[in-house]
C-alpha positions in Angstrom: 45.9 68.9 210.6 43.6 71.5 209.0 44.9 71.3 205.6 43.8 68.2 205.2 39.9 68.4 204.7 41.0 71.9 202.2 39.4 70.9 198.5 42.3 70.5 196.1 41.5 72.9 192.6 42.5 69.9 190.1 43.6 71.5 187.5 42.2 72.2 184.3 43.7 73.5 180.2 42.6 76.5 178.4 41.3 74.3 176.2 38.6 72.6 178.9 37.9 76.0 180.7 36.7 77.3 176.9 34.6 74.6 176.1 32.6 74.6 179.6 32.5 78.5 179.8 31.1 78.4 176.3 28.1 75.5 176.8 27.9 78.0 180.3 26.4 80.3 178.2 24.5 78.2 175.4 23.0 77.0 177.9 20.9 80.2 179.9 19.6 82.0 176.5 18.9 84.9 178.3 23.2 85.9 178.8 25.6 87.3 176.0 26.4 90.3 174.2 23.7 90.0 171.0 21.3 90.3 174.0 23.1 92.6 175.3 22.7 94.9 172.6 19.7 93.9 171.5 17.9 95.1 175.1 19.6 98.1 174.0 18.1 98.9 171.8 14.3 97.9 171.8 12.1 98.3 174.3 11.6 94.9 176.8 9.4 92.6 174.3 6.0 91.9 176.0 5.6 89.0 178.6 1.9 88.4 177.6 3.2 88.0 173.6 7.9 87.2 173.6 6.9 85.9 169.8 5.7 89.6 168.9 8.0 92.8 167.1 9.3 95.6 169.6 10.1 98.6 168.6 13.3 101.1 168.6 13.7 102.8 171.9 14.0 106.8 171.1 16.6 107.7 173.1 19.4 104.8 171.3 17.0 106.5 167.4 18.3 109.9 168.9 21.2 108.6 170.0 22.4 107.0 166.1 21.0 110.9 164.3 22.4 112.4 166.3 25.9 110.2 166.5 26.1 109.5 161.6 25.5 113.8 162.2 27.9 114.1 163.2 30.5 111.2 162.0 27.8 113.0 158.5 29.8 116.7 159.2 33.2 114.9 159.9 33.2 113.1 156.9 31.7 116.6 154.7 33.8 119.0 156.4 37.4 117.5 155.6 37.6 115.0 153.3 35.0 117.3 150.9 
């Protein structure tokens, strides 16, 4: 008797699920890998001037310089 009130899920194909998720993500411009990477590399956008240019975060810039130096050192001592 209790199972009569339970909502049964409808089977959907993978194409329908992919299309639904794609539409959901496109409707939400604040979600996505590109936004995550931009927020990781740049300072937060100004709520008063959203079109203003964003500057690089100092920690991100330092990390990029250190990784570039390590890769350059590795390549120099192993291949030259």
